[in-house]
C-alpha positions as CSV (number, residue, x, y, z in Angstrom):
1,M,72.3,168.3,-44.4
2,S,70.9,167.5,-41.2
3,Y,71.7,169.7,-38.0
4,Q,72.2,168.1,-34.6
5,R,72.3,170.1,-31.4
6,E,74.2,169.1,-28.3
7,I,72.3,169.6,-25.1
8,N,74.4,170.6,-22.4
9,P,74.1,168.1,-19.4
10,Q,73.5,170.9,-16.9
11,T,71.1,172.5,-18.8
12,F,69.0,169.3,-19.4
13,Q,69.1,168.7,-15.4
14,A,67.9,172.1,-14.5
15,I,65.1,171.6,-16.9
16,S,63.9,168.3,-15.7
17,S,64.1,169.6,-12.0
18,G,61.9,173.0,-12.4
19,A,64.6,175.3,-11.2
20,I,64.3,177.1,-14.5
21,R,61.1,179.2,-14.4
22,K,59.9,179.1,-10.8
23,T,56.6,181.1,-10.5
24,P,57.2,183.8,-7.5
25,F,55.1,183.6,-4.5
26,G,54.1,186.8,-4.8
27,Y,52.1,186.0,-8.0
28,F,49.8,184.0,-5.8
29,S,49.5,186.2,-2.8
30,G,46.5,188.2,-3.9
31,L,44.6,184.8,-4.5
32,V,45.5,183.6,-0.9
33,L,44.2,187.1,0.9
34,I,41.1,186.8,-1.1
35,G,40.8,183.2,0.1
36,L,41.5,184.7,3.7
37,F,39.0,187.1,3.4
38,V,36.2,185.0,1.9
39,S,36.6,182.4,5.2
40,A,36.2,185.3,7.4
41,I,33.1,186.6,6.2
42,V,31.7,182.7,6.0
43,I,32.8,182.3,9.7
44,A,31.4,185.4,10.6
45,G,27.9,184.8,9.1
46,I,27.7,181.4,10.8
47,Y,28.7,182.8,14.2
48,G,26.0,185.7,13.2
49,A,23.3,183.0,12.6
50,K,24.2,180.7,15.7
51,K,24.1,184.0,17.9
52,K,20.6,185.0,16.5
53,E,19.1,181.0,16.9
54,K,20.6,181.1,20.5
55,Y,18.7,184.9,21.2
56,L,15.8,183.4,19.8
57,K,15.6,180.4,22.1
58,D,16.5,182.2,25.1
59,P,15.0,186.3,24.8
60,K,15.7,188.4,27.5
61,V,14.2,192.0,28.2
62,G,16.2,194.4,26.5
63,D,17.1,192.5,23.2
64,V,16.9,194.5,20.5
65,Y,16.0,193.0,17.1
66,E,16.6,194.3,13.6
67,V,13.5,193.4,11.3
68,S,12.6,193.9,7.7
69,Y,9.3,194.0,6.3
70,T,7.9,195.1,2.9
71,K,6.1,198.5,2.4
72,D,5.0,199.8,-0.7
73,G,6.9,197.1,-2.6
74,K,10.0,198.1,-0.7
75,T,12.1,196.3,2.0
76,M,12.1,198.5,4.9
77,R,14.2,197.8,8.3
78,T,13.2,198.9,11.8
79,L,14.2,198.1,15.2
80,Y,12.1,196.1,18.1
81,R,13.1,195.9,21.7
82,I,12.0,193.3,24.2
83,A,9.8,195.2,26.8
84,N,8.0,192.2,28.4
85,L,8.3,188.6,28.8
86,T,5.4,186.0,29.5
87,T,5.5,182.4,29.1
88,D,3.7,182.4,26.1
89,S,4.2,185.8,24.4
90,V,6.6,188.6,24.2
91,T,5.8,192.1,24.0
92,F,8.1,194.8,21.9
93,D,8.6,198.4,21.7
94,L,8.7,199.1,18.1
95,N,11.0,202.0,17.1
96,D,9.0,205.2,15.8
97,Y,11.6,205.4,12.6
98,E,12.1,203.1,9.9
99,A,15.2,202.8,7.1
100,D,15.3,201.4,3.6
101,S,19.1,200.1,3.9
102,R,21.5,198.5,6.4
103,K,23.4,201.6,6.4
104,G,20.4,203.9,7.1
105,L,19.5,201.1,9.8
106,R,22.9,201.9,11.5
107,K,22.0,205.6,11.3
108,L,18.8,204.7,13.0
109,R,20.5,202.9,15.5
110,E,23.1,205.6,16.3
111,Q,20.3,208.5,16.1
112,H,17.0,207.2,17.3
113,A,18.1,204.4,19.8
114,D,15.4,205.3,22.2
115,S,12.7,206.5,20.0
116,Y,10.0,203.5,21.3
117,S,6.6,204.7,21.6
118,E,4.0,201.7,20.1
119,K,3.9,198.5,21.4
120,Q,2.9,194.9,19.7
121,R,2.3,192.1,21.5
122,L,3.4,188.7,19.9
123,S,2.9,185.2,20.9
124,R,6.0,182.9,20.9
125,A,4.6,180.9,18.0
126,E,4.2,184.2,16.1
127,L,7.7,185.6,16.9
128,E,9.2,182.0,15.8
129,E,7.3,182.6,12.2
130,M,9.0,185.8,12.2
131,K,12.5,184.3,12.4
132,S,13.1,185.1,8.7
133,K,12.6,188.7,9.0
134,I,15.0,189.2,11.7
135,S,18.5,190.0,10.4
136,N,20.2,190.5,13.8
137,I,19.5,190.8,17.5
138,E,21.6,192.7,19.6
139,R,21.7,191.7,23.4
140,L,22.3,194.9,26.2
């Protein structure tokens, strides 16, 4: 005995047009938000890199550089402030304090922003070599 089932033409039309089981937009809203967040981070990074390059090419007295260096196998951070510029060199005031994290550097900036005593003079070529150790430059 064979069974044949008749398909209702309205049901067939609904299935073929995709009217049944449409995925709600809300399911994808999280992915859209994540995409927007990642895009914003990328755009901010590009802007920061361009700003850093611009300020390195045209330094001004008072610019504050966030500098990273290795000390006892640990990455440390501190602030260098431009004190004097000549055609071939840059003189920095070095902050008396150092931090071992970005959060610590932010606290250092807030609590010890004017604690500079040591000076260091670098040629423009040495400053260019130091570029990879500079994470950010703030112009006042």
